[in-house]
C-alpha positions in Angstrom: 59.9 -86.0 73.0 60.1 -84.6 69.5 63.6 -85.1 67.9 65.4 -82.6 65.5 67.7 -83.7 62.0 92.1 -80.6 11.6 92.5 -82.6 9.2 94.2 -81.7 6.1 93.9 -83.5 2.7 97.4 -84.2 1.3 98.0 -84.5 -2.5 99.2 -87.5 -4.5 97.0 -90.1 -2.8 98.6 -89.5 0.6 96.1 -89.3 3.4 96.7 -88.4 7.0 94.6 -90.1 9.7 94.1 -87.8 12.6 93.4 -89.4 15.9 90.9 -87.3 17.8 90.6 -87.5 21.5 87.0 -87.3 22.5 86.5 -87.0 26.3 83.5 -88.8 27.8 80.9 -86.3 28.7 79.0 -87.0 31.9 76.0 -85.2 33.3 78.3 -82.2 34.1 80.6 -82.5 31.2 79.6 -79.0 30.0 81.3 -77.5 33.1 84.9 -76.4 32.9 87.7 -77.9 34.9 87.8 -75.0 37.4 84.0 -75.3 37.9 84.3 -79.1 38.4 87.1 -78.7 41.0 85.2 -76.0 42.8 82.0 -78.1 42.8 83.9 -81.1 44.2 85.4 -79.0 47.0 82.1 -77.5 47.9 80.3 -80.9 47.8 83.1 -82.4 49.9 82.8 -79.6 52.5 79.0 -79.9 52.5 79.1 -83.7 53.0 81.8 -83.5 55.7 80.1 -80.8 57.6 76.7 -82.5 57.4 78.2 -85.8 58.6 80.1 -84.2 61.5 77.1 -82.0 62.4 74.6 -84.9 62.3 76.9 -87.1 64.5 77.5 -84.2 66.9 73.8 -83.4 67.2 72.7 -87.0 67.6 75.4 -87.7 70.2 74.6 -84.6 72.2 70.9 -85.2 72.0 71.3 -88.8 73.2 73.4 -87.8 76.2 71.3 -84.7 77.2 68.0 -86.5 76.9 69.3 -89.6 78.6 70.7 -87.5 81.5 67.4 -85.6 81.8 65.4 -88.8 81.8 67.7 -90.4 84.4 67.5 -87.3 86.6 63.7 -87.3 86.2 63.5 -91.0 87.3 65.8 -90.4 90.3 63.8 -87.3 91.4 60.5 -89.0 90.9 61.7 -92.1 92.9 62.9 -89.8 95.7 59.7 -87.8 95.7 57.6 -91.0 95.6 59.4 -92.4 98.7 58.9 -89.2 100.6 55.2 -88.9 99.6 54.7 -92.5 100.6 55.9 -91.8 104.1 53.8 -88.6 104.3 50.7 -90.4 103.2 51.2 -92.9 106.1 50.6 -90.2 108.6 47.1 -89.8 110.0 44.8 -87.4 108.0 47.4 -86.4 105.4 46.8 -83.3 103.2 47.5 -84.9 99.8 47.6 -81.6 97.8 49.9 -80.0 100.2 52.2 -83.0 100.2 52.3 -83.0 96.4 53.1 -79.3 96.3 55.7 -79.7 98.9 57.8 -82.3 97.0 57.3 -81.0 93.5 59.9 -78.3 92.5 60.0 -75.8 89.7 59.8 -77.4 86.3 57.8 -80.4 87.5 54.3 -81.3 88.4 52.6 -84.4 89.9 49.3 -86.4 89.8 48.3 -88.8 92.5 45.6 -91.4 92.1 44.2 -92.8 95.4 41.0 -94.4 96.3 39.4 -93.4 93.0 40.3 -89.7 93.5 42.8 -87.6 91.5 45.1 -85.1 93.2 47.1 -82.7 91.1 49.9 -80.3 92.2 48.7 -77.8 89.5 45.2 -77.0 88.4 45.9 -77.4 84.7 47.1 -81.0 85.1 44.4 -83.7 85.0 44.6 -87.5 85.2 43.4 -87.7 81.6 46.6 -86.0 80.5 48.4 -89.2 81.5 48.3 -91.8 78.7 46.0 -94.7 79.4 48.8 -97.2 78.6 51.1 -95.6 81.2 48.3 -95.6 83.9 47.5 -99.2 83.2 51.2 -100.2 83.4 51.7 -98.4 86.7 48.4 -99.7 88.0 49.7 -103.2 87.4 52.5 -102.5 89.9 55.3 -101.6 87.5 57.1 -98.3 87.5 57.3 -96.8 84.0 58.4 -93.8 82.0 57.0 -92.2 78.8 57.7 -88.9 76.9 54.5 -87.0 76.0 53.3 -83.6 74.9 50.8 -81.7 77.1 49.5 -78.3 75.8 52.4 -78.1 73.4 55.1 -78.7 76.0 57.3 -81.8 75.8 57.5 -83.6 79.2 58.7 -86.9 80.6 56.2 -88.6 82.7 57.4 -91.1 85.4 54.8 -93.3 87.1 55.6 -95.2 90.3 53.0 -97.4 92.2 52.7 -96.7 96.0 51.6 -100.1 97.0 51.2 -99.6 100.7 49.0 -96.6 100.3 47.1 -98.1 97.4 48.0 -95.1 95.3 49.7 -94.3 91.9 52.2 -91.4 91.7 52.9 -89.7 88.4 55.6 -87.0 88.2 56.0 -84.9 85.0 59.2 -83.0 84.2 59.3 -80.1 81.7 61.8 -80.7 78.8 61.1 -77.5 76.9 64.4 -76.0 78.0 66.3 -79.0 76.8 64.5 -78.8 73.5 65.4 -75.1 73.2 69.0 -76.0 73.9 69.0 -78.6 71.2 67.3 -76.2 68.8 70.1 -73.7 69.3 72.6 -76.4 68.8 71.0 -77.5 65.5 71.0 -73.9 64.2 74.7 -73.5 65.2 75.5 -76.8 63.4 73.6 -75.7 60.3 75.4 -72.3 60.3 78.7 -74.0 60.7 77.9 -76.3 57.8 77.0 -73.4 55.5 80.2 -71.6 56.5 82.3 -74.7 55.9 80.7 -75.2 52.5 81.4 -71.6 51.5 84.9 -72.0 52.7 85.2 -75.2 50.7 84.0 -73.4 47.6 86.5 -70.6 48.1 89.4 -73.0 48.8 88.3 -75.1 45.7 88.3 -72.0 43.5 91.7 -70.9 44.8 93.1 -74.4 44.5 91.8 -74.9 40.9 93.1 -71.5 39.9 96.6 -72.4 41.3 96.5 -75.8 39.7 95.4 -74.5 36.3 97.8 -71.6 36.2 100.4 -73.6 34.3 97.8 -74.5 31.7 97.1 -70.8 31.2 100.7 -70.4 30.1 100.3 -73.4 27.9 97.2 -71.9 26.3 98.9 -68.6 25.7 101.9 -70.4 24.2 99.6 -72.4 21.9 97.8 -69.3 20.8 101.1 -67.6 20.0 102.3 -70.6 18.0 99.0 -70.7 16.1 99.5 -67.0 15.3 102.9 -67.8 13.7 105.2 -67.2 16.7 107.0 -70.5 16.3 109.9 -69.4 18.6 107.5 -69.5 21.6 108.5 -72.1 24.3 107.4 -73.1 27.8 109.9 -72.6 30.7 111.4 -76.0 31.5 112.5 -75.1 35.1 109.1 -75.1 36.8 110.2 -76.9 39.9 107.5 -79.5 39.4 108.6 -82.8 37.9 105.2 -83.5 36.2 105.0 -80.0 34.7 108.7 -80.1 33.7 108.1 -83.3 31.7 105.0 -81.8 30.1 106.9 -78.6 29.2 109.7 -80.6 27.8 107.4 -82.7 25.6 105.5 -79.5 24.5 108.7 -77.8 23.5 110.0 -80.8 21.6 106.7 -80.9 19.7 107.0 -77.2 18.8 110.6 -77.7 17.8 109.6 -80.5 15.4 106.7 -78.4 14.1 108.9 -75.4 13.5 111.5 -77.5 11.8 109.0 -79.1 9.5 107.3 -75.7 8.6 110.7 -74.1 7.9 111.7 -77.1 5.8 108.5 -76.8 3.8 108.9 -73.0 3.4 112.5 -73.5 2.2 111.3 -76.2 -0.2 108.6 -73.9 -1.6 110.9 -71.0 -1.9 113.7 -73.1 -3.5 111.4 -74.7 -6.0 109.8 -71.3 -6.9 113.3 -69.8 -7.5 114.5 -72.8 -9.4 111.5 -72.6 -11.7 111.9 -69.0 -12.6 115.0 -69.6 -14.8 113.5 -72.3 -17.0 110.3 -70.4 -17.1 112.1 -67.3 -18.3 113.7 -69.4 -21.1 110.4 -71.0 -22.0 108.7 -67.6 -22.1 111.5 -66.1 -24.3 111.1 -69.1 -26.7 107.3 -68.6 -26.7 107.7 -64.9 -27.6 109.9 -65.9 -30.5 107.3 -68.5 -31.7 104.4 -66.0 -31.1 106.2 -63.4 -33.3 106.3 -65.9 -36.2 102.9 -67.5 -35.5 101.6 -66.4 -38.9 104.1 -68.7 -40.5 102.7 -71.7 -38.6 99.8 -73.9 -39.6 96.3 -73.5 -38.1 96.8 -76.5 -35.7 100.2 -75.2 -34.7 98.7 -71.8 -33.9 96.0 -73.4 -31.8 98.6 -75.4 -29.9 100.6 -72.2 -29.4 97.6 -70.4 -28.0 97.0 -73.2 -25.4 100.7 -73.2 -24.6 100.6 -69.5 -24.0 97.6 -69.7 -21.7 99.2 -72.5 -19.6 102.6 -70.6 -19.6 101.0 -67.5 -18.2 99.1 -69.5 -15.6 102.4 -71.2 -14.6 104.2 -67.9 -14.4 101.6 -66.5 -12.2 101.6 -69.6 -9.9 105.3 -69.3 -9.5 105.0 -65.6 -8.7 102.3 -66.3 -6.2 104.4 -69.1 -4.5 107.3 -66.7 -4.2 105.1 -64.1 -2.7 103.7 -66.6 -0.2 107.2 -68.0 0.6 108.4 -64.4 1.4 105.5 -64.0 3.8 106.2 -67.3 5.4 109.8 -66.5 6.0 109.1 -63.0 7.3 111.0 -61.3 4.4 107.9 -59.7 2.9 108.4 -56.0 2.1 105.6 -53.9 3.4 105.6 -50.2 2.5 102.8 -48.5 4.4 101.5 -45.2 3.1 98.9 -42.8 4.4 96.1 -42.6 1.8 92.5 -41.6 1.4 90.1 -44.5 1.6 87.8 -43.4 -1.3 90.6 -42.6 -3.7 92.4 -45.8 -2.8 89.4 -48.0 -3.6 88.6 -46.2 -6.9 92.1 -46.4 -8.2 92.5 -50.1 -7.2 89.3 -51.0 -9.0 90.3 -49.0 -12.1 93.8 -50.5 -12.2 92.4 -54.0 -11.8 89.6 -53.6 -14.3 92.1 -53.5 -17.2 93.3 -57.1 -16.4 89.8 -58.6 -16.6 88.5 -60.3 -19.8 86.7 -58.1 -22.3 83.5 -60.1 -21.7 83.4 -59.0 -18.0 82.0 -55.6 -17.3 83.7 -53.4 -14.7 81.8 -53.3 -11.4 80.0 -50.4 -9.9 82.0 -48.5 -7.2 80.0 -47.1 -4.2 81.8 -45.1 -1.5 79.9 -44.2 1.6 80.2 -40.4 2.3 81.1 -41.2 5.9 84.4 -42.8 4.8 85.3 -40.9 1.6 87.8 -38.8 3.5 88.9 -41.5 6.0 92.7 -42.1 6.1 94.2 -45.6 5.9 97.8 -46.7 6.5 98.2 -49.5 3.9 100.6 -50.8 1.3 99.0 -49.6 -1.9 100.6 -52.3 -4.1 99.3 -55.1 -1.9 95.9 -53.5 -1.7 95.7 -53.2 -5.5 96.8 -56.9 -5.7 94.0 -57.8 -3.3 91.4 -56.0 -5.4 92.8 -57.6 -8.6 92.6 -61.1 -7.1 89.0 -60.6 -5.8 87.8 -59.1 -9.1 89.5 -62.0 -11.0 87.9 -64.5 -8.7 84.5 -63.0 -9.3 85.1 -63.1 -13.1 86.2 -66.7 -13.0 83.5 -68.1 -10.7 80.8 -65.5 -10.2 80.2 -64.1 -13.7 82.1 -60.9 -12.8 81.9 -58.5 -9.8 78.8 -56.4 -9.7 79.6 -54.0 -6.9 82.6 -52.7 -5.0 81.5 -50.8 -1.9 83.3 -49.0 1.0 81.4 -48.2 4.2 82.1 -47.7 7.9 82.8 -50.8 9.9 82.4 -51.7 13.6 84.9 -50.3 16.1 87.6 -52.7 17.3 88.1 -53.7 20.9 90.5 -50.8 21.4 87.9 -48.3 20.1 89.7 -47.8 16.7 87.2 -47.4 13.8 87.4 -49.6 10.8 86.6 -49.5 7.1 84.8 -52.3 5.2 85.5 -52.8 1.5 83.3 -55.5 -0.1 83.3 -57.1 -3.5 80.0 -58.7 -4.6 79.1 -61.0 -7.6 76.0 -62.7 -8.8 77.5 -66.2 -9.0 76.5 -69.3 -7.0 78.1 -68.0 -3.8 80.3 -69.8 -1.2 78.7 -72.4 1.0 78.8 -71.9 4.8 81.1 -75.0 5.2 83.7 -73.6 2.8 83.8 -70.0 4.0 86.4 -70.8 6.7 88.6 -72.8 4.3 88.3 -70.9 1.0 91.3 -68.7 1.9 93.6 -71.8 2.4 96.3 -72.4 -0.2 95.3 -74.6 -3.1 91.9 -75.1 -1.7 89.3 -75.3 -4.5 86.3 -76.8 -2.8 83.1 -77.5 -4.8 84.1 -75.1 -7.6 87.0 -77.3 -8.6 84.9 -79.4 -10.9 83.6 -76.3 -12.7 86.9 -74.8 -13.6 86.9 -75.7 -17.1 89.1 -72.8 -18.3 92.0 -73.7 -16.0 92.4 -70.0 -15.1 92.6 -70.5 -11.3 95.7 -71.5 -9.4 94.1 -72.0 -6.0 96.4 -69.3 -4.5 94.5 -66.1 -5.3 92.4 -66.0 -2.2 95.2 -67.2 0.0 97.3 -64.2 -1.2 94.3 -62.0 -0.5 94.2 -63.1 3.1 98.0 -62.7 3.4 98.1 -59.2 1.9 95.2 -58.1 4.1 96.9 -59.5 7.2 100.1 -57.6 6.4 98.0 -54.4 6.1 96.6 -55.1 9.6 93.2 -56.2 8.5 91.1 -59.3 8.0 88.9 -60.7 5.2 85.9 -63.0 5.2 83.3 -64.5 2.8 79.6 -63.8 3.1 76.5 -64.3 1.0 74.6 -61.5 -0.7 70.8 -61.1 -0.6 70.7 -62.6 -4.1 72.7 -65.7 -3.2 76.0 -64.5 -4.7 79.4 -64.2 -3.0 80.5 -61.1 -1.0 84.1 -60.8 0.1 84.5 -58.3 2.9 87.9 -56.6 3.8 88.1 -54.9 7.2 90.9 -52.4 7.6 91.7 -50.1 10.6 91.2 -46.4 10.0 94.0 -44.1 11.1 92.2 -40.7 11.1 89.4 -38.8 9.4 85.7 -39.4 9.6 85.7 -43.1 9.6 83.0 -43.7 12.1 
């Protein structure tokens, strides 16, 4: 029968070693935690259903087939005994006897005196395997499963010794096969359903298990955005999560305390430096008023002192500005202005502070944004333009173009304005574009700053002023290889699209 089956560099020789945890990535390491849990639940349900289904099918098959074969043997033995008695009568009608004792679903072949008698016309002696005939012919009853005309049957052979005959009874097992086939389909369907349910349960369980981590992720994003008062709820009802929340909150407390301490230190130092700087500046003004009375070497020294003094004053002013932003005390005065006029005035006001050797940049205002309205702090925007133009003068040979054009719409559908400042210098490398707006970061240009004009705070202030105006700034590369600094600001009204 046929069977079925970040590192950060610190000054003054101090270095911080950052221990980075690198998870081992297996063949499915690219999957997320939720996908892994769902996959494991699905595979577990599949293996479990396959195992239970296979055991159930094989057990059922064993008992059903065994019962069918035992029933066939008993029926064949009973028929053989009755036929043996009937053949003992004088002049027996062998065909009629065979047909009398064979019921529905069975057929018989009798071999006697070299003749073959069959209860059905389609059954011949050649359909009985030779091995089975030889075994029964030797006087031994035997059984064998075989397929005749595509139908699985169990053949039982019994020798009729007194009549010198051999009786073979064949029982149809197709109905049993059909039953087992339906059983197999039912088991497969149940396995598929169990696997799907396992995936659904795994998805739900992973979502529930990871729900606390969603809160942790949101808290981390908020803290990274400057909301240092963000904390995780400690009373979660789960001992493990409560310990984690407590450790997380302690970490944030220490981080907030350290940042606030550094902010206070920067603010205090900046304020404390203003008084002696004012005295030094007043003394320098007195010396500069009488510089004609000094010797040539003294006048040269006075000039160097003046350059460093102005640089020092600007650095202190920048530090005070940054410290006010860090402490949240920055004064932002938003005004409704026209974009085109704002850009032109900011460039014109900043051009007067550039060295005489640097030509003022070209200003190009796209007609689509010339009447667009912006809500910005004009003082801070002018400071942004001044810092960008000064940066271009120091490291890019001077700005060549200041352009304003429409920008991409934000996620909320609000239009934006892009203001770009381009130069023809060496540009900013891709590796430095994400760090160039950090405080005191000089990067590869630090070795080329021979004039000492930069403080390392100009671009950091640009990013801070733009952020306070609700925008963002980024560094790009021009077609000619120079640097392009792009400011993106939200448009309030007007034709800004």
